[in-house]
FIKOLZA-1660 file (N, C-alpha, C; in steps of 0.1 Angstrom, whole numbers, plus 5000, padded with zeros to 4 digits):
% residues 245
   i   px   py   pz ch aa at
   1 9662 1166 1963  A  M  N
   1 9659 1162 1950  A  M CA
   1 9651 1172 1942  A  M  C
   2 9656 1176 1931  A  L  N
   2 9651 1187 1923  A  L CA
   2 9638 1183 1916  A  L  C
   3 9628 1192 1917  A  V  N
   3 9615 1191 1910  A  V CA
   3 9615 1201 1898  A  V  C
   4 9613 1197 1886  A  S  N
   4 9612 1206 1875  A  S CA
   4 9597 1208 1872  A  S  C
   5 9592 1220 1873  A  I  N
   5 9578 1224 1871  A  I CA
   5 9576 1229 1857  A  I  C
   6 9567 1222 1850  A  I  N
   6 9565 1225 1835  A  I CA
   6 9553 1234 1834  A  I  C
   7 9555 1245 1827  A  T  N
   7 9544 1255 1825  A  T CA
   7 9545 1260 1811  A  T  C
   8 9534 1258 1803  A  P  N
   8 9533 1265 1790  A  P CA
   8 9525 1278 1792  A  P  C
   9 9529 1288 1785  A  T  N
   9 9521 1301 1787  A  T CA
   9 9517 1306 1773  A  T  C
  10 9505 1312 1773  A  F  N
  10 9501 1320 1761  A  F CA
  10 9491 1330 1766  A  F  C
  11 9495 1343 1765  A  N  N
  11 9486 1354 1770  A  N CA
  11 9480 1352 1784  A  N  C
  12 9490 1350 1793  A  S  N
  12 9486 1346 1807  A  S CA
  12 9489 1358 1817  A  S  C
  13 9490 1370 1812  A  E  N
  13 9494 1381 1821  A  E CA
  13 9485 1383 1833  A  E  C
  14 9472 1379 1832  A  I  N
  14 9462 1381 1843  A  I CA
  14 9465 1372 1854  A  I  C
  15 9470 1360 1851  A  F  N
  15 9471 1349 1861  A  F CA
  15 9485 1345 1865  A  F  C
  16 9495 1349 1857  A  I  N
  16 9508 1342 1859  A  I CA
  16 9515 1346 1872  A  I  C
  17 9512 1358 1877  A  K  N
  17 9519 1362 1890  A  K CA
  17 9513 1353 1901  A  K  C
  18 9500 1351 1901  A  D  N
  18 9494 1342 1911  A  D CA
  18 9499 1328 1910  A  D  C
  19 9501 1323 1898  A  T  N
  19 9506 1310 1896  A  T CA
  19 9520 1309 1902  A  T  C
  20 9529 1319 1899  A  Y  N
  20 9542 1319 1904  A  Y CA
  20 9542 1320 1919  A  Y  C
  21 9533 1328 1925  A  Q  N
  21 9533 1330 1939  A  Q CA
  21 9530 1316 1946  A  Q  C
  22 9521 1308 1940  A  S  N
  22 9518 1295 1946  A  S CA
  22 9530 1286 1945  A  S  C
  23 9539 1288 1935  A  I  N
  23 9551 1280 1935  A  I CA
  23 9561 1285 1945  A  I  C
  24 9563 1298 1945  A  K  N
  24 9572 1304 1954  A  K CA
  24 9569 1301 1969  A  K  C
  25 9556 1299 1972  A  S  N
  25 9552 1297 1986  A  S CA
  25 9553 1282 1990  A  S  C
  26 9559 1274 1981  A  Q  N
  26 9560 1260 1985  A  Q CA
  26 9569 1258 1997  A  Q  C
  27 9565 1249 2006  A  S  N
  27 9574 1246 2017  A  S CA
  27 9586 1238 2012  A  S  C
  28 9585 1231 2001  A  Y  N
  28 9596 1224 1995  A  Y CA
  28 9602 1233 1984  A  Y  C
  29 9615 1237 1987  A  S  N
  29 9620 1248 1979  A  S CA
  29 9630 1243 1968  A  S  C
  30 9633 1231 1967  A  N  N
  30 9642 1226 1957  A  N CA
  30 9635 1223 1944  A  N  C
  31 9632 1234 1937  A  W  N
  31 9625 1233 1924  A  W CA
  31 9631 1243 1914  A  W  C
  32 9629 1240 1901  A  N  N
  32 9630 1250 1891  A  N CA
  32 9618 1251 1883  A  N  C
  33 9615 1263 1878  A  W  N
  33 9602 1265 1871  A  W CA
  33 9606 1267 1856  A  W  C
  34 9602 1258 1848  A  I  N
  34 9606 1259 1833  A  I CA
  34 9593 1263 1826  A  I  C
  35 9594 1276 1821  A  V  N
  35 9582 1282 1814  A  V CA
  35 9586 1283 1799  A  V  C
  36 9577 1278 1791  A  V  N
  36 9579 1280 1776  A  V CA
  36 9567 1288 1771  A  V  C
  37 9570 1300 1766  A  D  N
  37 9559 1309 1761  A  D CA
  37 9557 1306 1746  A  D  C
  38 9544 1305 1743  A  D  N
  38 9540 1301 1729  A  D CA
  38 9535 1314 1722  A  D  C
  39 9544 1324 1721  A  C  N
  39 9542 1336 1713  A  C CA
  39 9531 1344 1719  A  C  C
  40 9531 1347 1732  A  S  N
  40 9521 1356 1738  A  S CA
  40 9522 1370 1732  A  S  C
  41 9511 1376 1731  A  T  N
  41 9510 1390 1725  A  T CA
  41 9507 1400 1736  A  T  C
  42 9505 1396 1748  A  D  N
  42 9502 1405 1759  A  D CA
  42 9515 1407 1768  A  D  C
  43 9514 1410 1780  A  G  N
  43 9525 1413 1789  A  G CA
  43 9531 1401 1796  A  G  C
  44 9527 1389 1792  A  T  N
  44 9532 1377 1799  A  T CA
  44 9547 1376 1800  A  T  C
  45 9554 1378 1789  A  V  N
  45 9569 1376 1789  A  V CA
  45 9575 1387 1797  A  V  C
  46 9570 1399 1797  A  K  N
  46 9576 1410 1805  A  K CA
  46 9575 1407 1820  A  K  C
  47 9563 1401 1824  A  I  N
  47 9561 1398 1838  A  I CA
  47 9571 1387 1842  A  I  C
  48 9572 1377 1833  A  L  N
  48 9582 1366 1836  A  L CA
  48 9596 1370 1837  A  L  C
  49 9600 1379 1828  A  E  N
  49 9613 1385 1828  A  E CA
  49 9616 1392 1841  A  E  C
  50 9606 1400 1846  A  S  N
  50 9608 1407 1858  A  S CA
  50 9609 1397 1870  A  S  C
  51 9602 1386 1870  A  L  N
  51 9602 1376 1881  A  L CA
  51 9616 1369 1880  A  L  C
  52 9621 1367 1869  A  M  N
  52 9634 1361 1867  A  M CA
  52 9645 1369 1874  A  M  C
  53 9644 1382 1874  A  L  N
  53 9654 1390 1881  A  L CA
  53 9654 1388 1896  A  L  C
  54 9643 1383 1901  A  L  N
  54 9641 1382 1916  A  L CA
  54 9643 1367 1920  A  L  C
  55 9642 1358 1911  A  D  N
  55 9642 1344 1914  A  D CA
  55 9650 1336 1903  A  D  C
  56 9662 1331 1906  A  N  N
  56 9670 1325 1896  A  N CA
  56 9666 1310 1894  A  N  C
  57 9655 1306 1900  A  R  N
  57 9650 1292 1898  A  R CA
  57 9640 1292 1886  A  R  C
  58 9638 1304 1880  A  I  N
  58 9629 1305 1868  A  I CA
  58 9637 1304 1856  A  I  C
  59 9633 1296 1846  A  Q  N
  59 9639 1295 1833  A  Q CA
  59 9628 1298 1823  A  Q  C
  60 9630 1307 1814  A  L  N
  60 9620 1311 1804  A  L CA
  60 9626 1309 1790  A  L  C
  61 9618 1302 1782  A  F  N
  61 9621 1299 1768  A  F CA
  61 9609 1304 1760  A  F  C
  62 9612 1308 1747  A  R  N
  62 9601 1313 1739  A  R CA
  62 9601 1306 1725  A  R  C
  63 9589 1302 1721  A  N  N
  63 9588 1296 1708  A  N CA
  63 9588 1307 1698  A  N  C
  64 9594 1304 1686  A  I  N
  64 9595 1314 1675  A  I CA
  64 9582 1316 1669  A  I  C
  65 9574 1305 1667  A  T  N
  65 9561 1305 1662  A  T CA
  65 9552 1298 1672  A  T  C
  66 9539 1301 1671  A  N  N
  66 9529 1294 1679  A  N CA
  66 9528 1280 1676  A  N  C
  67 9531 1271 1685  A  L  N
  67 9532 1257 1683  A  L CA
  67 9521 1248 1690  A  L  C
  68 9514 1254 1699  A  G  N
  68 9504 1247 1707  A  G CA
  68 9509 1241 1720  A  G  C
  69 9500 1236 1728  A  A  N
  69 9503 1232 1742  A  A CA
  69 9512 1220 1742  A  A  C
  70 9510 1210 1733  A  A  N
  70 9517 1197 1734  A  A CA
  70 9532 1200 1731  A  A  C
  71 9535 1206 1720  A  V  N
  71 9549 1209 1716  A  V CA
  71 9555 1218 1727  A  V  C
  72 9548 1228 1732  A  T  N
  72 9553 1237 1742  A  T CA
  72 9557 1230 1755  A  T  C
  73 9548 1221 1759  A  R  N
  73 9551 1214 1771  A  R CA
  73 9562 1204 1769  A  R  C
  74 9563 1198 1757  A  N  N
  74 9574 1189 1755  A  N CA
  74 9587 1196 1754  A  N  C
  75 9587 1208 1749  A  R  N
  75 9600 1216 1749  A  R CA
  75 9604 1218 1764  A  R  C
  76 9595 1221 1772  A  A  N
  76 9598 1223 1787  A  A CA
  76 9603 1210 1793  A  A  C
  77 9597 1199 1790  A  I  N
  77 9601 1186 1795  A  I CA
  77 9616 1183 1791  A  I  C
  78 9618 1186 1778  A  E  N
  78 9632 1184 1773  A  E CA
  78 9642 1192 1780  A  E  C
  79 9639 1204 1785  A  K  N
  79 9648 1213 1792  A  K CA
  79 9649 1209 1807  A  K  C
  80 9640 1201 1812  A  A  N
  80 9640 1198 1826  A  A CA
  80 9652 1190 1831  A  A  C
  81 9657 1193 1842  A  T  N
  81 9669 1187 1848  A  T CA
  81 9665 1180 1861  A  T  C
  82 9653 1182 1866  A  G  N
  82 9649 1176 1879  A  G CA
  82 9647 1161 1878  A  G  C
  83 9648 1155 1889  A  R  N
  83 9644 1141 1890  A  R CA
  83 9629 1139 1888  A  R  C
  84 9622 1148 1894  A  F  N
  84 9607 1148 1893  A  F CA
  84 9602 1158 1883  A  F  C
  85 9592 1154 1875  A  I  N
  85 9586 1163 1866  A  I CA
  85 9572 1166 1871  A  I  C
  86 9569 1179 1873  A  A  N
  86 9556 1183 1878  A  A CA
  86 9550 1192 1867  A  A  C
  87 9536 1193 1868  A  F  N
  87 9529 1201 1858  A  F CA
  87 9520 1211 1864  A  F  C
  88 9521 1224 1860  A  L  N
  88 9512 1234 1865  A  L CA
  88 9510 1244 1853  A  L  C
  89 9497 1245 1849  A  D  N
  89 9494 1255 1838  A  D CA
  89 9494 1269 1844  A  D  C
  90 9495 1279 1835  A  S  N
  90 9497 1293 1839  A  S CA
  90 9486 1300 1845  A  S  C
  91 9475 1293 1847  A  D  N
  91 9463 1299 1854  A  D CA
  91 9459 1291 1866  A  D  C
  92 9466 1280 1869  A  D  N
  92 9463 1272 1881  A  D CA
  92 9472 1275 1893  A  D  C
  93 9468 1268 1904  A  L  N
  93 9475 1271 1916  A  L CA
  93 9478 1258 1924  A  L  C
  94 9487 1259 1933  A  W  N
  94 9490 1248 1942  A  W CA
  94 9489 1252 1957  A  W  C
  95 9485 1243 1965  A  S  N
  95 9486 1246 1980  A  S CA
  95 9501 1246 1983  A  S  C
  96 9504 1253 1994  A  N  N
  96 9518 1256 1997  A  N CA
  96 9526 1244 2002  A  N  C
  97 9519 1233 2005  A  D  N
  97 9526 1221 2009  A  D CA
  97 9525 1210 1999  A  D  C
  98 9521 1213 1987  A  K  N
  98 9519 1203 1976  A  K CA
  98 9531 1195 1973  A  K  C
  99 9542 1202 1970  A  L  N
  99 9554 1195 1966  A  L CA
  99 9560 1187 1978  A  L  C
 100 9560 1193 1989  A  E  N
 100 9565 1186 2001  A  E CA
 100 9558 1173 2004  A  E  C
 101 9544 1173 2004  A  K  N
 101 9536 1161 2006  A  K CA
 101 9538 1151 1995  A  K  C
 102 9538 1156 1982  A  Q  N
 102 9538 1146 1971  A  Q CA
 102 9552 1140 1969  A  Q  C
 103 9562 1147 1971  A  I  N
 103 9576 1141 1969  A  I CA
 103 9579 1132 1981  A  I  C
 104 9575 1136 1993  A  S  N
 104 9576 1127 2004  A  S CA
 104 9569 1114 2002  A  S  C
 105 9556 1115 1997  A  F  N
 105 9548 1103 1995  A  F CA
 105 9555 1094 1984  A  F  C
 106 9560 1100 1974  A  M  N
 106 9566 1092 1963  A  M CA
 106 9579 1085 1968  A  M  C
 107 9587 1092 1976  A  N  N
 107 9599 1087 1981  A  N CA
 107 9597 1075 1991  A  N  C
 108 9587 1078 2000  A  E  N
 108 9584 1068 2010  A  E CA
 108 9578 1055 2005  A  E  C
 109 9570 1056 1994  A  T  N
 109 9563 1045 1988  A  T CA
 109 9570 1039 1976  A  T  C
 110 9581 1047 1972  A  K  N
 110 9589 1042 1960  A  K CA
 110 9580 1040 1948  A  K  C
 111 9571 1050 1945  A  I  N
 111 9563 1050 1933  A  I CA
 111 9568 1060 1923  A  I  C
 112 9564 1057 1910  A  A  N
 112 9570 1065 1900  A  A CA
 112 9560 1076 1894  A  A  C
 113 9547 1075 1898  A  F  N
 113 9537 1084 1892  A  F CA
 113 9526 1086 1902  A  F  C
 114 9524 1099 1905  A  S  N
 114 9513 1102 1915  A  S CA
 114 9505 1114 1911  A  S  C
 115 9494 1116 1918  A  Y  N
 115 9485 1127 1915  A  Y CA
 115 9477 1130 1928  A  Y  C
 116 9468 1140 1928  A  S  N
 116 9460 1143 1940  A  S CA
 116 9447 1148 1936  A  S  C
 117 9438 1149 1947  A  A  N
 117 9426 1156 1945  A  A CA
 117 9428 1171 1943  A  A  C
 118 9419 1178 1937  A  Y  N
 118 9420 1193 1935  A  Y CA
 118 9406 1200 1936  A  Y  C
 119 9407 1212 1939  A  S  N
 119 9394 1220 1940  A  S CA
 119 9393 1229 1927  A  S  C
 120 9382 1235 1925  A  I  N
 120 9379 1243 1913  A  I CA
 120 9374 1257 1917  A  I  C
 121 9380 1266 1910  A  I  N
 121 9376 1280 1911  A  I CA
 121 9371 1285 1897  A  I  C
 122 9363 1296 1896  A  D  N
 122 9360 1301 1883  A  D CA
 122 9370 1311 1878  A  D  C
 123 9368 1317 1867  A  E  N
 123 9378 1325 1861  A  E CA
 123 9382 1337 1869  A  E  C
 124 9372 1342 1877  A  A  N
 124 9375 1353 1886  A  A CA
 124 9382 1349 1899  A  A  C
 125 9383 1336 1901  A  G  N
 125 9390 1331 1913  A  G CA
 125 9380 1328 1925  A  G  C
 126 9367 1327 1922  A  K  N
 126 9357 1324 1932  A  K CA
 126 9356 1309 1933  A  K  C
 127 9356 1304 1946  A  D  N
 127 9355 1290 1949  A  D CA
 127 9342 1285 1945  A  D  C
 128 9342 1274 1937  A  T  N
 128 9330 1268 1932  A  T CA
 128 9324 1257 1942  A  T  C
 129 9332 1255 1953  A  K  N
 129 9329 1245 1963  A  K CA
 129 9329 1230 1957  A  K  C
 130 9335 1229 1946  A  K  N
 130 9336 1216 1939  A  K CA
 130 9350 1210 1941  A  K  C
 131 9351 1197 1945  A  I  N
 131 9364 1191 1946  A  I CA
 131 9364 1178 1937  A  I  C
 132 9374 1177 1929  A  I  N
 132 9376 1165 1921  A  I CA
 132 9385 1155 1929  A  I  C
 133 9379 1144 1933  A  D  N
 133 9386 1135 1942  A  D CA
 133 9387 1121 1935  A  D  C
 134 9398 1118 1928  A  P  N
 134 9399 1106 1920  A  P CA
 134 9402 1094 1929  A  P  C
 135 9402 1082 1924  A  P  N
 135 9404 1070 1932  A  P CA
 135 9418 1069 1937  A  P  C
 136 9421 1061 1947  A  N  N
 136 9434 1060 1953  A  N CA
 136 9445 1055 1944  A  N  C
 137 9441 1047 1934  A  K  N
 137 9451 1043 1924  A  K CA
 137 9444 1040 1911  A  K  C
 138 9452 1042 1900  A  L  N
 138 9447 1040 1887  A  L CA
 138 9457 1032 1878  A  L  C
 139 9451 1024 1870  A  D  N
 139 9460 1016 1860  A  D CA
 139 9455 1020 1846  A  D  C
 140 9462 1015 1836  A  Y  N
 140 9459 1018 1822  A  Y CA
 140 9445 1015 1818  A  Y  C
 141 9440 1003 1820  A  P  N
 141 9426 1001 1815  A  P CA
 141 9416 1010 1822  A  P  C
 142 9418 1013 1835  A  T  N
 142 9408 1022 1842  A  T CA
 142 9409 1036 1837  A  T  C
 143 9421 1040 1834  A  L  N
 143 9422 1054 1829  A  L CA
 143 9417 1056 1815  A  L  C
 144 9417 1045 1807  A  L  N
 144 9411 1046 1794  A  L CA
 144 9396 1049 1795  A  L  C
 145 9389 1045 1805  A  K  N
 145 9375 1048 1807  A  K CA
 145 9372 1062 1810  A  K  C
 146 9382 1069 1816  A  E  N
 146 9380 1083 1819  A  E CA
 146 9394 1089 1824  A  E  C
 147 9398 1100 1820  A  N  N
 147 9409 1107 1825  A  N CA
 147 9406 1113 1839  A  N  C
 148 9411 1106 1849  A  Q  N
 148 9409 1111 1863  A  Q CA
 148 9421 1117 1869  A  Q  C
 149 9431 1120 1862  A  I  N
 149 9443 1127 1867  A  I CA
 149 9443 1141 1862  A  I  C
 150 9442 1150 1871  A  G  N
 150 9443 1165 1868  A  G CA
 150 9458 1168 1865  A  G  C
 151 9460 1175 1854  A  C  N
 151 9474 1178 1849  A  C CA
 151 9481 1186 1860  A  C  C
 152 9474 1195 1867  A  L  N
 152 9481 1203 1877  A  L CA
 152 9485 1195 1889  A  L  C
 153 9481 1183 1891  A  T  N
 153 9484 1175 1902  A  T CA
 153 9495 1164 1899  A  T  C
 154 9498 1161 1887  A  A  N
 154 9506 1150 1883  A  A CA
 154 9521 1152 1885  A  A  C
 155 9528 1142 1890  A  I  N
 155 9542 1142 1891  A  I CA
 155 9547 1128 1887  A  I  C
 156 9558 1128 1878  A  Y  N
 156 9564 1115 1876  A  Y CA
 156 9579 1116 1879  A  Y  C
 157 9585 1104 1882  A  D  N
 157 9599 1103 1885  A  D CA
 157 9606 1099 1873  A  D  C
 158 9614 1108 1867  A  Q  N
 158 9621 1105 1854  A  Q CA
 158 9633 1096 1857  A  Q  C
 159 9638 1095 1869  A  E  N
 159 9649 1086 1872  A  E CA
 159 9644 1071 1870  A  E  C
 160 9632 1069 1873  A  I  N
 160 9626 1055 1871  A  I CA
 160 9621 1053 1857  A  I  C
 161 9613 1063 1852  A  L  N
 161 9606 1062 1840  A  L CA
 161 9613 1067 1827  A  L  C
 162 9624 1075 1829  A  G  N
 162 9629 1082 1818  A  G CA
 162 9620 1094 1815  A  G  C
 163 9624 1103 1806  A  K  N
 163 9615 1114 1802  A  K CA
 163 9604 1109 1794  A  K  C
 164 9592 1113 1797  A  C  N
 164 9580 1109 1790  A  C CA
 164 9574 1122 1785  A  C  C
 165 9570 1121 1772  A  Y  N
 165 9565 1133 1765  A  Y CA
 165 9550 1132 1761  A  Y  C
 166 9545 1143 1758  A  M  N
 166 9530 1143 1754  A  M CA
 166 9529 1141 1739  A  M  C
 167 9518 1134 1735  A  P  N
 167 9515 1131 1721  A  P CA
 167 9512 1145 1714  A  P  C
 168 9515 1146 1702  A  L  N
 168 9513 1158 1694  A  L CA
 168 9499 1159 1689  A  L  C
 169 9490 1162 1698  A  I  N
 169 9476 1164 1696  A  I CA
 169 9472 1177 1702  A  I  C
 170 9463 1184 1696  A  R  N
 170 9460 1198 1701  A  R CA
 170 9453 1197 1715  A  R  C
 171 9445 1187 1717  A  K  N
 171 9438 1186 1730  A  K CA
 171 9440 1172 1735  A  K  C
 172 9439 1170 1748  A  R  N
 172 9440 1157 1755  A  R CA
 172 9454 1152 1755  A  R  C
 173 9464 1161 1753  A  Q  N
 173 9478 1156 1753  A  Q CA
 173 9482 1152 1767  A  Q  C
 174 9476 1158 1778  A  D  N
 174 9480 1153 1791  A  D CA
 174 9474 1139 1793  A  D  C
 175 9462 1136 1789  A  Y  N
 175 9456 1123 1790  A  Y CA
 175 9465 1113 1782  A  Y  C
 176 9470 1116 1771  A  G  N
 176 9479 1107 1763  A  G CA
 176 9492 1105 1771  A  G  C
 177 9497 1115 1778  A  L  N
 177 9509 1113 1785  A  L CA
 177 9507 1103 1797  A  L  C
 178 9496 1105 1804  A  W  N
 178 9493 1096 1815  A  W CA
 178 9492 1081 1810  A  W  C
 179 9485 1079 1799  A  L  N
 179 9484 1066 1794  A  L CA
 179 9497 1060 1790  A  L  C
 180 9506 1068 1784  A  S  N
 180 9519 1063 1781  A  S CA
 180 9527 1060 1793  A  S  C
 181 9526 1067 1804  A  V  N
 181 9533 1065 1816  A  V CA
 181 9528 1051 1822  A  V  C
 182 9515 1049 1821  A  L  N
 182 9510 1037 1827  A  L CA
 182 9512 1024 1819  A  L  C
 183 9519 1026 1808  A  K  N
 183 9525 1014 1801  A  K CA
 183 9538 1011 1806  A  K  C
 184 9544 1020 1814  A  K  N
 184 9558 1018 1819  A  K CA
 184 9557 1014 1834  A  K  C
 185 9547 1018 1841  A  T  N
 185 9545 1015 1855  A  T CA
 185 9531 1010 1857  A  T  C
 186 9529 1000 1866  A  P  N
 186 9515 0994 1867  A  P CA
 186 9504 1004 1872  A  P  C
 187 9508 1012 1881  A  Y  N
 187 9498 1021 1888  A  Y CA
 187 9503 1035 1890  A  Y  C
 188 9493 1044 1890  A  A  N
 188 9495 1058 1895  A  A CA
 188 9488 1058 1908  A  A  C
 189 9493 1065 1918  A  Y  N
 189 9487 1065 1931  A  Y CA
 189 9484 1080 1936  A  Y  C
 190 9473 1080 1943  A  K  N
 190 9468 1094 1948  A  K CA
 190 9475 1097 1961  A  K  C
 191 9480 1109 1962  A  V  N
 191 9485 1115 1974  A  V CA
 191 9474 1120 1983  A  V  C
 192 9473 1118 1996  A  P  N
 192 9462 1123 2004  A  P CA
 192 9462 1138 2004  A  P  C
 193 9450 1143 2004  A  G  N
 193 9448 1158 2005  A  G CA
 193 9444 1164 1992  A  G  C
 194 9438 1176 1993  A  V  N
 194 9434 1184 1981  A  V CA
 194 9446 1194 1980  A  V  C
 195 9454 1192 1969  A  L  N
 195 9467 1199 1969  A  L CA
 195 9468 1209 1958  A  L  C
 196 9458 1211 1950  A  A  N
 196 9459 1221 1939  A  A CA
 196 9445 1227 1936  A  A  C
 197 9446 1238 1928  A  V  N
 197 9433 1245 1925  A  V CA
 197 9433 1248 1910  A  V  C
 198 9422 1242 1904  A  Y  N
 198 9421 1243 1889  A  Y CA
 198 9411 1255 1886  A  Y  C
 199 9415 1263 1877  A  R  N
 199 9407 1275 1873  A  R CA
 199 9400 1272 1860  A  R  C
 200 9386 1272 1860  A  I  N
 200 9378 1270 1848  A  I CA
 200 9377 1284 1841  A  I  C
 201 9382 1284 1829  A  R  N
 201 9381 1296 1821  A  R CA
 201 9371 1295 1810  A  R  C
 202 9364 1306 1807  A  N  N
 202 9353 1305 1797  A  N CA
 202 9357 1300 1784  A  N  C
 203 9369 1303 1779  A  E  N
 203 9374 1299 1766  A  E CA
 203 9383 1287 1766  A  E  C
 204 9384 1280 1778  A  S  N
 204 9393 1269 1779  A  S CA
 204 9389 1257 1770  A  S  C
 205 9399 1250 1765  A  V  N
 205 9397 1239 1757  A  V CA
 205 9389 1228 1763  A  V  C
 206 9388 1228 1777  A  S  N
 206 9381 1217 1784  A  S CA
 206 9366 1221 1786  A  S  C
 207 9362 1233 1780  A  S  N
 207 9348 1238 1783  A  S CA
 207 9338 1230 1775  A  S  C
 208 9342 1224 1764  A  S  N
 208 9332 1217 1755  A  S CA
 208 9335 1202 1757  A  S  C
 209 9326 1195 1764  A  K  N
 209 9327 1180 1766  A  K CA
 209 9326 1172 1753  A  K  C
 210 9317 1177 1745  A  I  N
 210 9316 1170 1732  A  I CA
 210 9328 1170 1724  A  I  C
 211 9334 1182 1723  A  N  N
 211 9347 1185 1716  A  N CA
 211 9358 1176 1722  A  N  C
 212 9358 1175 1735  A  L  N
 212 9369 1166 1741  A  L CA
 212 9367 1152 1738  A  L  C
 213 9355 1147 1737  A  L  N
 213 9352 1133 1734  A  L CA
 213 9357 1130 1720  A  L  C
 214 9356 1139 1711  A  Q  N
 214 9361 1137 1697  A  Q CA
 214 9377 1135 1698  A  Q  C
 215 9383 1143 1706  A  Y  N
 215 9398 1142 1707  A  Y CA
 215 9401 1129 1715  A  Y  C
 216 9393 1125 1724  A  N  N
 216 9395 1112 1731  A  N CA
 216 9395 1101 1720  A  N  C
 217 9386 1101 1711  A  Y  N
 217 9385 1090 1701  A  Y CA
 217 9398 1091 1693  A  Y  C
 218 9402 1102 1689  A  R  N
 218 9414 1103 1681  A  R CA
 218 9426 1098 1688  A  R  C
 219 9427 1102 1701  A  L  N
 219 9438 1097 1710  A  L CA
 219 9438 1082 1710  A  L  C
 220 9426 1076 1712  A  F  N
 220 9426 1061 1713  A  F CA
 220 9430 1055 1700  A  F  C
 221 9425 1060 1689  A  R  N
 221 9428 1054 1676  A  R CA
 221 9442 1056 1671  A  R  C
 222 9446 1069 1671  A  E  N
 222 9459 1073 1665  A  E CA
 222 9471 1071 1673  A  E  C
 223 9469 1073 1687  A  F  N
 223 9481 1073 1695  A  F CA
 223 9482 1060 1704  A  F  C
 224 9470 1055 1708  A  E  N
 224 9470 1043 1716  A  E CA
 224 9468 1031 1707  A  E  C
 225 9466 1033 1694  A  N  N
 225 9465 1022 1684  A  N CA
 225 9454 1012 1688  A  N  C
 226 9443 1016 1694  A  L  N
 226 9432 1008 1697  A  L CA
 226 9423 1005 1685  A  L  C
 227 9417 0994 1684  A  S  N
 227 9408 0991 1673  A  S CA
 227 9396 1000 1674  A  S  C
 228 9388 1001 1663  A  V  N
 228 9376 1009 1663  A  V CA
 228 9367 1005 1674  A  V  C
 229 9365 0991 1675  A  F  N
 229 9356 0986 1686  A  F CA
 229 9361 0990 1700  A  F  C
 230 9374 0989 1703  A  K  N
 230 9379 0993 1716  A  K CA
 230 9378 1008 1718  A  K  C
 231 9381 1015 1708  A  S  N
 231 9380 1030 1709  A  S CA
 231 9366 1034 1712  A  S  C
 232 9356 1029 1705  A  V  N
 232 9342 1032 1708  A  V CA
 232 9338 1027 1722  A  V  C
 233 9343 1015 1726  A  Y  N
 233 9340 1010 1739  A  Y CA
 233 9344 1019 1750  A  Y  C
 234 9357 1024 1749  A  Y  N
 234 9362 1032 1759  A  Y CA
 234 9356 1047 1758  A  Y  C
 235 9353 1051 1746  A  L  N
 235 9347 1064 1745  A  L CA
 235 9333 1063 1752  A  L  C
 236 9326 1052 1750  A  S  N
 236 9313 1051 1757  A  S CA
 236 9314 1052 1772  A  S  C
 237 9325 1046 1777  A  W  N
 237 9327 1047 1792  A  W CA
 237 9329 1062 1795  A  W  C
 238 9337 1069 1787  A  N  N
 238 9339 1083 1789  A  N CA
 238 9326 1091 1790  A  N  C
 239 9317 1088 1780  A  V  N
 239 9304 1095 1780  A  V CA
 239 9296 1092 1792  A  V  C
 240 9295 1079 1796  A  L  N
 240 9287 1075 1807  A  L CA
 240 9293 1082 1820  A  L  C
 241 9306 1082 1822  A  R  N
 241 9311 1089 1833  A  R CA
 241 9308 1104 1834  A  R  C
 242 9308 1110 1822  A  K  N
 242 9304 1124 1822  A  K CA
 242 9289 1126 1825  A  K  C
 243 9281 1117 1821  A  I  N
 243 9266 1119 1823  A  I CA
 243 9263 1117 1838  A  I  C
 244 9269 1107 1844  A  F  N
 244 9266 1104 1858  A  F CA
 244 9274 1111 1868  A  F  C
 245 9283 1120 1864  A  K  N
 245 9290 1128 1874  A  K CA
 245 9281 1137 1882  A  K  C
% end
């Protein structure tokens, strides 16, 4: 069963080879890597073009203008032909048994949406000794209280769910996608093990928690169509979870 791996890129020349290597090293080899470049100005595209000569499982598409992560990811999802849709950003990594374990878990349990725990490294690749270990299962109301699904760990089965796209919002688009998926299937389930490595970058959009909370509120109001009261309620949960982590 083919897995389509979704990766948006923008000026990722420092990290993109390592990201590819973590995909190439997968014990599960039935994948294609769909990369959409959002008008990089560095050597990202040249690196990807050189990798394509060595590996025909790579598909590269380029935006004509800079469109942002949501549109770029959605374009990759649109091009995806795999039964399973997986996500890996251009500076993150997977353990070499990630796909094998996760696809086996999903097939054996007949679930449509899964995720895993992941570890964190800094921008230079140093292990921070921190592991994000979410609950064993999540539903829509629980996820509204806090996004506990790391984008680099998520996989959904489009044979069951159809293609699911990200809301067109600059930040928190992955959170919006998980919420939309959990309207189609009751639960997302955690695969055992720490299967991915998230890189914290100094300029990353996730570096400002206050900024992210503002986008959470917008997501709740504009895309989830929650009332002001419910939006504030769930935003308060997000704040409390961040404080007591």
